[in-house]
N, C-alpha and C positions, 0 to 999 in steps of 0.2 A: 524664487521658486514659488509657484502659485498653488496653494493647497486650501484655499478658502472654501467654505461650504457652498452648496448650490443656493440660489435665491429662494426665499421662503415663498411657497405657493399655497394658496388656500382654495381647494376645489370643492364645490358644493353641488355638483351635478348628480342626477339620479343614479348614474352608473356607479359612482363612487359610494353613494349612500348604500347601495346594495352590498358593497364590499366592506364597508366600514366596520360592521360588527358581525360578520357572518359566522365567526367562530366564538368570539368573546362573549356573545349573548345568545345567539341562536342555539348553540350546542348545550347551553347550560340552563336555559329557561324556556318555558312553553310560550306560545303566542299569547295565551291568556294572561300569563304573568306580565309580559311586556305591555299589553294593552292597558294594564292598570297604572303604568307609569306615564304620567302626563308631562309633556315638554315644558309646561308652565311651572312645574314643581321646582325647577332649579337649573342652573347652568351646568351642562354636562352631567346631569343627574343620573342618566342611564349608565354612564361609565362607572361612576362611583358606587352605584347599587349593584353592579355586576360582579359581586365578590362571591366566588364559589368556594369549593372545598379548599381548605388550607391545611397543609401538613407541616407540623413543627420540625425544624431541623432539616428541611428539604434543601439540599445544597447542589442538586444537579444543575440549577440555573443560577446565574449571578448577574448583577448590575454593577458596572464599574465605570468610574470616572478616571480619565487618563491622568496618571501621576498619583492616584489615590490621595487627593488633597482632603484636608479637613475643613478648609476655608475656601471661599471663592472671592475673586476680585471683581467688583461691580463692573459690568460691561464687557468682561473678558469672555473668550470662547473656550469651551471645554468639549472634548470628544467623549461621548457616552457610548459604552458598548454593552449590549445585552447578549449573553452567550449561554450555550448549553454544553456541559461536559460530555464528551463521547462516552457511550453510544447514544446518549439522549438527544432529543431534538424537540423543536416546537413548531407548530403550524401557524399560530397567530400570537399577537402580543398587543399590549397597550402600554404607553409610556406617558406619564404626566409629571409635572413639577408643581408642588403646592407650598405655600407659605406655612410655616410651622403652626400647628394647632388650628388650622383652617379645614373646613369640611369640603371645600371645592365646589360648592353649589352656586357660587357667584364668580363672575369673571375676575374680580379683583383678588380672589383667593389664589389664583395661579401666578407663579413667579417665573420671570425670564421667558425666553422664547426658544423653541426648537428650530433647527434648520436641517433640511433634508440633504443627505449626501448622495444616496443612490435611489432614484425615483422608481427603479424596478423592484426595489425591496421595501421601501417605506413610503408612507403618504400621511397627510393630515386627515383626521377623522371628519367626515362630512357634517355630523351633528355635534361635533365638539372640536372646533378648529385648533384648540391649544394642545390637543393630545395627538400622539403619533401612533399609527398602527401599521399592519402589513399591507402592501399593495396587492398581493395575490396570496391566497391561502395555500401554502405548500410547506414541505419539510425544509427546515433551516436550522442551523446551529449558531448563527451569529448575525447581528445587525448593528449598524453604527449610525449615530446622528450627532449633530453639534447642538450644544445648549449654550445660549448666550445669557450670562448671568444678569440678574435684574439690577436696577440702579441702587445707589447708596441709600441706606435706611430701610432696606427690605427686611433685614434680619435673617434668620435661619430658613433654609429651604429643604424640603423633603422630595427627593426624586423617587418615584414608585413605578414598579413595572408589574404587569400581570402576564401570565404565560398560559397559552391554550395548547393542551396536549391530551389526546385520547379522551375527549369529551369532558375534561376536568379543567377548571380554572384555578390557578394559584395566584392569589393577590396578597402579598405579604405586607403587613404594616411595620415589620422589622425583620432584620436578617438579610439574606443574600440578595433579595430583590428590592431592597430599600437602601437609599444612600442619603445621609444628612450632611449638608454643607452649610456652614455659617459664614456670615460676612467677615471678610478679613479686616483686622484692625490696621488702619493706615500706618501706624508706627512700626508694624511688622512687615511692611511691604518690601519689594525687591530693591536692589542696589540703586537702580536709576530712578525709582519712583519714591524712595524715602525722602522726607524733607531734608534738604541740605542746610545745616546750621551755619551761621556766620563764624568765621575762624577768629580765634582770639590769640593765636600764637604770635610771637615776635621774631624779628630777624628773618632769615631764609634758611632753607634746608636743601641739600643736594642729594639726589638719589641716583641709583643705577638700576635700570630695568634690564633683566636678562630673560630671554625667551627660550624655553626648552620644548622642542617639538617631540610629541610622543605618537604621532600619526605614522604608523608603519604597517607593513603587510602582516606582521606578527600580531599586533594589537587590534587591527581592523581588517581581517582577511577578506571579507566579502567584497568582490569586485575591485580590489585595491589597484589603482592605476600604476603599473610598474614603470611606465615611461613618463617622464616629465613631471613626476610628483614633486611639489615644492611648496614653500611658504613665500609669499611675495614680500617685498620690502615693507618693514614696519613703518607706519606713519601715525602720528598722534601729537599730543601737546599737553602742557600743564596750563590750566585755564581757570577762569572764574565761573561761578554758578550761573552767570548770565549768558554763557555760550555753551551749546550742546553740540558735540561733534557727531554723536550717534547715540540712540537709546532704544531699548525695547519698547514697542508700541508707537514709535515715531516713524517717519518716512525717511528713506535714505536720500541724502542730497546727491547732486551730480558727482561730487568728489567721492562720496562713499560708494556710489554705483560703479564708478570706474575702478576703484580698488576691488570691489566685490566681484565684478565680472571679468576684468582684464588684469588685475593685479598692479595697475598703474597708480602711483601715489601723487602724480603731478598735480591734478586738479584738486585733490584733497589738501595738499600742501599750500596751494594758492588760496583755498578757502580759509585755511587756518591763519595764514599770514595777513589776510584781509581783516582779521579780527585782532589787530595788533594790540589794542588797549586791553583786550580780555585774555590775551595769551602771553605767558612769560617765556616758555621754551617750546620750540618745535622738536618733537621726538622723532628721530629717524634711525633706522637700523637696516642693514643689508638683507637681501633675500637669502633664502637657504635652499640650495639645490644639492642633493635631493632633500626631501622633507625631513628625513631622520638620519642623523649621523652620531656615532658615539662622541662624547665630549673629548675623549683623548685623541680623536682623529681631527676634529675641527671644533673650535670654540663656539659656544652658543652665541647667537646674535645678541648684542647688548647696546644700550644707549644711556647717556647721562642727561639729567634734566634737573631743574630747580623749581621750587615752589615758594610762595610768600603768602602773606595774610589774605590778600584779595584773590590770588590765583593759586588756590590750594587743592584743586582737583586735577586728576590726570585721566586722559582717555587715549586709547590707541586701538588700532585694528590691523589685521593682516589677512590676506586671502589664502584659503586652502586651494591649491592648484594641482590638477585641473578640477573645476567644479562649476556649476551654473552661476551661483552668487553666494557661496558659503564662506564665512569668515569666522575668526575668533578675535577676542579682544576684551578690554575693560571699558566701562562707560562711567565717567564721573566718579572715579575712586577717590575718596576723601583722605588726604594724608595729614590732616590737622586733627589733633585729639581734643577731647572735652577739657583736658587739663591744661590747655593752652601750650601744648608741645607738639612735636612732630613724630608721626608714626615711625617706629624703628624698622619694621620689616613687614611686608605683605607677601604671602604665598597663595596663589589662586590657581586651581585646576580649571581648565577651560573646555567647554564643549562648543561645537559649531552652531552658528546662527545664520538665519536666512535674511538677505537684504530686501526681499520682496520685489525684485526687479526682473527676475528670470524664472521661468516655470519648469526648468529641468528637474528631474528627480534622481539622476545618477551622476557620478563624477564627470563623465564625458558626454552628457546629453547635448544635442545641438542647441544653438542659440534659439530661445523662444521667449521673447519679451513678455512680461506680465503686464497686461493692460486690462483695467487700470492698475497702477502700481499699488502694492500692498504694504502693510506695515512690517517693520523689522520684528522678527520673533525667533525664539530658540527652536532648533530642530528637535523633533521627538522621534522615538523609535516606532511610532505608529503612523508616520506621515504618508508613506506609500510602500506597497509591497516590493517595488523594485529599488527602493532606497537602500544604499549600503549600510544604513544604520537600522534597518527594519527589524523589529522583534515582535512576533504576534502576541507575546505575553505583555508587551508594553513596558519592558524594563528600561532602566536608565542607559543612556549612551556612554560608552567608555570615553573618558576624557582624552582629548587629542593633543593637548599641550598644557604646559604649566608656565606661569609667569612669576618671577621673583622680583620684587621691588624692595631694595635695601638702601637705607640711609647711609651715606658715606661721609657726610660732613654737615655741620651747622655753622652759619656765619652770622655775624652781628649779635647784638645783645639779645639774649633769650629770656622770655617770660618764665618758662619752666626751668628754674635754676638747678633742680635736682636731676643729675644725669640718670639715664636709664640703666647703665651698667658701666663697668670699668672701661670697656672699649670706647664708650662715648666720651669718657674723660680724656682719653688719649686723642680721639678724633677732634674734639673741640679745642684742646690745648695746642695740638700740633698737627693741624690739617695739612701742612706742607710736607713734601716728600723728605724722607730721611736721607742724610748725606752718607751715613756709614753703611758699609756693606754687611747685610745680615745673612749672607749666603751660608748655609750649613757647611761644616767642615767635611761632611761626607759627600758633597757634590763637587766633582772636579770638572772645571770649565776651561775652555780656551780663553784667550784674551778677547776683549771687546773689539769688534771691527770698527773702522772709522765711521763717523756719522754720515748717513746718506744725504743727498741733496734734499732741500725742502720740497714738499709735495706741491707747494704753491709757488707759482712764478710771478705772482702779482702781490700787491700789498694787502692780501687777505690772509687770514690765519691758516696755517698748514701744519704738517707734521714731518718730522724727520726720524729715521730709525737707525739703530745699530743692533748687531747680533753677536751672539757667542754660542759655542757648541758645547753640549753636555758630553764630556769625554768618558766619564765613569760615575756611577752612583753606588757608593760603597755600602750604604744601608738603605734597603728598599722601603723600610718603614718610615723613613724621613723624606718627605717630598722635596723636590728641587724646584727653585723658582723658575720663572719664565726665561726663555733664551732670547727674547726680544725686548728692546727698550725703546720707548717713544718719547719725543720731546716736542713741544709746540715751537713753531718758527714762522717767519714771514719771508716773503720773496726778497731777492737781493736788492739792496738800495733802500729798503723800507725800514723805518724806525718809529717806534711809538712816540719818541720825543720830538720827532719832526713835525712842526706846526703845519706844514703844507701837505701832510699825508692825508690821503682820502681812504677811509676804512670801508671796505666792501663786505657784504655778506657772502656766504658760500653760494655757489651756483645751485639753483633749483634743478631738479632732475629734468632730463630732456623730455619734451612733449612727445605725444604719439606722432608717427609719420602723417603727413597731411593727406596721403591717399592710402587706400587699402591694397593697391596692386600697382607695381611699377615704381618709377623714380619719383620721389617727392621731397619735401623739406621738413625739417623739425627744428625746434628752437629751445633755448633755455634762457632763464633770466636770473638776475641778481639785483640787489638794491643797495643804495648807499646807507651804511649804518652810521657813519659820522663824517660830516663835511669838514674840510680843512679849517683849522682855527684861524688861519690868516685871511680867511675870506676868499681864497682863490677858488677857481672853478674846478669841479671834479671831472677829469677827462677820461677816466677809465670806463670801458664799455659796460653797459648794463644788460646787453642782450647779445647772444650768439646764435647763428643759424648754420646749418650744414645739410648736405644732401643725405637722403636715406632711401634705401631700396627695400620694399616689402617683398615683391616678387619681380624678378627681372622681366619676365614675359607674362602678359595678362591675356588669358583666354579662358574658355569654359573649363579647361583642365587645370586652371590655376587654383591654388588653395590659399585661404586667408590665414596668416600666421601672426603671432605676437612679435613684438620687438625682442631683440636678444637680451637675455638677462646679464647680470654682471659676471665677470670671469670668476671662477672658483679660485681658491688659494692654490698655489703650486703644489703638485703632488709630492714634491721632495722638499725637505727642510734644508738640504744642502746639495750642491752640484746641479746637474741637469734634471729637470722634471717636466711634467706636462700640466697644463691647466685647461679647463673646459668651460664653456658657457652653453646655455640652452635657451630654447624658445618652444612655444606650444602651437599646435594647429588649432585655430579657433573655428574654422569652417572648412569642410572638405570640398573638393572640386564639384561644381554644379553638374558635370556630366557623369558623376559617379566613379570616376577613375581614382587611382591611388594618388595621394599627395606626394609630389616629388621634391618639395622643399625640404632642405635639411633642417633637423631640429636640434642638432648639437654640433659644436665646433671645438676643435682642440688645437693647441699650439704649444711649442716648447717654451720653457721658462728656466732661467738660470738663477740659482741661489748661490750664496758664498761657498767656497770650496769645502768639501767634506773632509773631516779629520776622524771620522768614526769607523769602526769595523763594519763591513757590510753584513747584511742579514743573510745567514746561511740556513737553508731549510732542507729537510729530507724530502724524498719523493712522496706523492700522495699514496696512501694505502689503498687496498682494494675496497670497493663499495661493500658495506655491510648488507646482511640479509634484509629483505623488506620487513617493516615493523608489523605487518599483518600477514595472515595466511590466505586471505582472499580479499578482493576489492582493492581500494586505494589505500596506500600507506606511505611511509617515508623511509629513506635509507641515508646513511652518512658515510663519510670517509674523513680521515685525519692525516695530518703530517706533523712532524716535530721540528722545533726550533733547535738547530744545532749550535748556533753561536750563543754566547751569554747575553741575556737581555740587557743587563746593565752596561754592557760595553758597546752597544749599538742601538740604533733607533729602528725597530722592526715592528711594523704595523700590519704585516701580511696576515691574512686569515689562516687559522690552523685547523678549521673544521668546515666542511661543506655539507649541506643537506639538500636533497632533491626528492621529488615525488616518485613513487613506483606503483605499478599496476599489475595485479595478479588476477587470475580468472575470477569472474563474478561470484559472490557468495551465494550459497543455496537459499532459495526463498520457499518456505513451506506453504502448503495450502492453507488458506484462511476461510472459515465458514461463518455464516451468521448463526444466531441462536435458533433453536427449534421453534417452529410455529406452534400454535395451539392445536390440539387434536381435533380432527374434523368430526362432524356428526356421524353416527352409525349409518352405514349404507342400507340397512334394513329397518323397516318400520316395525317388524315383529320377528321373533325367532333369532337365530344366530347370524351375526354379520361381522364387519370389521370397520375400523376407522384408521386414518393415516395422519401423519404430520411430516412436514418438509423443512428443509433449510437450504439456503442458497450459497453458491461459491462466490466469495468476495475477492479472493486472490488465487489464481491458478498457480500450481507449483512451477518453479523455474530453476534452472541450473542444478537439477538433481535434488530438489527439495522434496519433503515428505508429500506423497500423493494424497488426493482427497479421499476421505472415507465416504460412506453412504450418505445420500442426501434425502432419502425417503425411508420412513419406518411405518410398519403396519402392526396393529394389534387387534385381537378379537374383541367383539362386543356382543352383548345379549340384550335384546329388547323384550318387551312383554310377549307372552305366548300368543301364537297366532290362533284365530278363531277356528273352531272345528267345522262350521258350516261351509262346505266347499263353495257354494254359490256366493256367499258373502265374502269368503276369503278371496276368490277370484276377482270379484268386483273391486275389492280394495287393492289387490295387486295391480289390476288394470289402471285404477285411478292413480296409484303411486307411480306406475311406470309412465303414464301420460304426463304426470306432473314433473317427473324428472326430465322427460324428453323436452317439454316446453321450457323448463329452466335451462337445460343444456343449449337449446336453440337460442334462447335469449342471451345467454352468456357468450355463445360463440359469435353473436352479432356485435359484441363489444370488443374494441381493441384489436390488436394485430393477432392473426390466427396462424397456428402451425398444426400439422396433422395430429389430431388426437388431444390437443391441449389448447388452453387459452392463456395468453401471455400478458403480463403487465407491460405498460408502455416503457420505452427506452428511458433509462435515467439520463440526467444531464451529463455532458462530457466532463470528466475530471480536470483539475488544473494541470497545466503542462508541467512535465517533470523538469524542464529546463527553460530559462528565460531567453536563451539564444543557442545557436549551434545545433539545433535539432533535438527535440524531445518527443514524448508520446503522450497521448490522451486516451482514456478508456471510458467506455460506458457499458451498461449491463441491461439485459432484459431477463426477468425472472419468471418462472412458471407460476401463474396464479391458480390454475386448476388443471389437473390431469384427468382426462375422461377415461372411462372404464375400458374403452376400446383401444386406448393408446399403448404404444410400445415404449418401454423405458428409454430406449436409445433414440427415439424420434421426438421425445418431449422432454427437453432439459433446458437449463439456463443458457442464455446466449451472451456473448461478449464481443465487442468490436474495439479495434485499436486504430488510431490514425496519428500521423506525424503532425507536429506543431512547432512554432518558433524556429523555422529552418534557417532564418537569416543568420549570417556569421556573427560571432561575438565581437 
C-alpha cells in the first residue's frame, strides 16, 4: 500500500513569492515595517520576526504529531497535523522545525525536512524554503504534512506553528502550537531495531505458537469483508540474528510479497529453507477460514518449533485476507533471557502492517503495484480516509490478533538450573507423555476407536489418530480432555532401525498454478533429510507435478481467482457432516461483468458413528422491536436448547441479530451565529441598523423550522443641521455616495434581485463512499438592498448526487 509523501519541491517563482506571506506578514505589519527588515540580516529572518499578538491559553488551534510521541527516530517519517477546533478556522499558517535553543536565523538551525502531501493546500515558502505555508489564502480547519526526522546527533527539535485569522497572528513558543521531540535512545528502540545480544543459554527449548484471530465484523465493523475473510497459512522460522525474514523499515522479499498479496507461503518457505545454516525450525500452521471462530468451535491454529543458542530468534507472518498487502506477525522475537535461560511465555497483541508492495487502501481494492516498492511499516489510523482503520482523531488501531508463544519443554543440560516454577520442574523431568489415564471421573467417554492408518504412505514422518466420544459431563466446572489422540508414525515397511531407509522431509506446499487462466501445471518439492547409512541410493521422488485449472474458459469475461484453500474441519464430530473450502477473486473480468467462478466448495465427510443425544432446539421467537425509534438500529430473536447440554454436543446459535430501519430521525434547523450590527442607515437623525445569520442546515423529516435570519433595531445619529440648503446638500451627497457604493457592490460577485450574494461555498464531502450519497453547497446573502423584498433575497442551497457507483 503506497502512502508515501509527495516529493519535496522548492519553488522560488515570483508568483509564489506573492503568496508566501500574504497573510502571515502583510496583515500584521505595514510596508514600512517590512522595508526595515533586510534579507541579509539572517536566514528566514522575516518569518521569525513575524510574531504578532499571542494569547495565553488559546487552545482553538493545535499542532499534533501522529501517535503523540515524545521522541523521534532519526530518519523516520512523521505525519504532522495543524487543526482548528470547530467553529474556528484559519486562513494562513507557517510551520517550521528548529533545533532546541536555536534562533532560526541560520540554515543549520533548522532540523529535518518537510514533505508536501497536498500541493493544493500547502507549499514551501519562496523566501524561506525550509518552512511550509498555505498555497492559497482561504478558510481551512486542517492541513497535513510529513516531517522527516534529522540524522543521529541532532538532539531535541521544536516544531512551531503560526496561525493567521482575522488579521491577528498567533505564534506560540509553548502550548498547543508547539511540539517538542527529542532524539530516541537506541536502547529504547522497537523490537526489530533493538540490538540483539548473543545468547548464553544452554541446551534447547521447545515452544508452541498459538494464533488467535480477533479480526471480526464486531471488532472492526467499517467495510468488513463478509465474504472470504480469512487468515492465510502461517509461515516463519526460528533463526539466528544473521537472517531477517522481515522487519519494519526493510523491504519485503519476493516470498514476503507473495504472502502479503496472495497469502501463498510457498516462496517464503523456499527462502527460509535456503538459509538452512541460519534456521533451526520452519514454522507452519494452517489457514483459518473464516477469519474469526470461537475456540470451542474450532481450535486456534498452532505450530511447534525449537530454539538453541545460535538460533534463538523467531519470526512469522500471516496475511489478512482479503487485503492489498496487509499482514500481522512477529519479527526477530528473542526467546533467550539475559539470565542464560529460555523465556517461558510471550503474549503479544498484533496490529496489521503494510508490506509496501501494493497501493490499495481498502480490503478489496484492485491490484495496484507500488512502484517503486516501499518499506514495510505499521498501518495507522490516519493513512487514508477510505481505509477501514481510519480515525480522524488519530487514535490507535484495535488489535486484530493475539499470538501466544509458550515453552513446553527444555532438552539437554541447561545453564539456568533454577526452574521458573513447579510446572517447569515437571516438564524438564518428565517431558515424555504420561502413560496413566488422568481423565476426571466426571467425564464419561466411549472406548477409544482403533488407530487410523498413517497419514504418510512413504518413509516420511506422519500421524495417525484415534477418537472417543464424550457421552456425559457430570460436573460442568471440571473440563474434559480432548476426544482425539494423535501419534507419530511412518509408512508401511519403514523403520528407523533399517540402515537402508531414506528419510525425507515433508512436502513443501504446492506452487501457484503456472498460468492465471485455463489448464496449467503446479509442483511441490521435498528434500532428503538423511541418506541411507549403508550408502545406497535414495530412490524416493523429490518432486511431484499435477494439473491445475484456474479458469476453465479464458475470455474477457473470465476472472482471476486464487487457488483453493485447505478444506475446513468436518462440520460434525461424529456421523455425516460437511466440509468446505474457499478461494478469493483477485481480479474481476476485464469486460466489467460479474465473476462466475465459484468461491466456495462443499462436500460430505464421514466421522465415527455418533453415540450422543441429538441437539434439540425450540423454534425461533418473534423478532424483538427495533432498538431505536428512528433511523438505523438492531433487533434480535432467540431460541432455547431443549436437550441437556451435557448429554449432547450442540453448537447451534441460540440468538440472532440483524439490522432494522425505521423512518429517518428529524433534523432541526441549524443557524450560524449573528453577524455584527451594520452601521446606521442615516448619517443624522433617527435610523436603523440590521444584523443577519445564515441557514447552515435546513430542517428535514419534521425537524424544528428555522427562526428569523434578519433582525432590525433603531439607531440615532447626531442631530441634523437646521439650514435647509446645507441639509439638502448633505442628503444629496449621502444619497449619491450610497448609490455609487451600491453600484460598485452590485458589480461584484453573483447578483440576485435586490441583493448581493457571497460566492458559492465549496461542495461538502460526500455522505457516502459508494452506493449514492449527496453533496451540498451554500450561497449566503452578503448585503440586502433597501429596495429588496425579504422573499426574493435569501440564502441559497444546492444539492447534487455523488459516489453513485455500487459498493
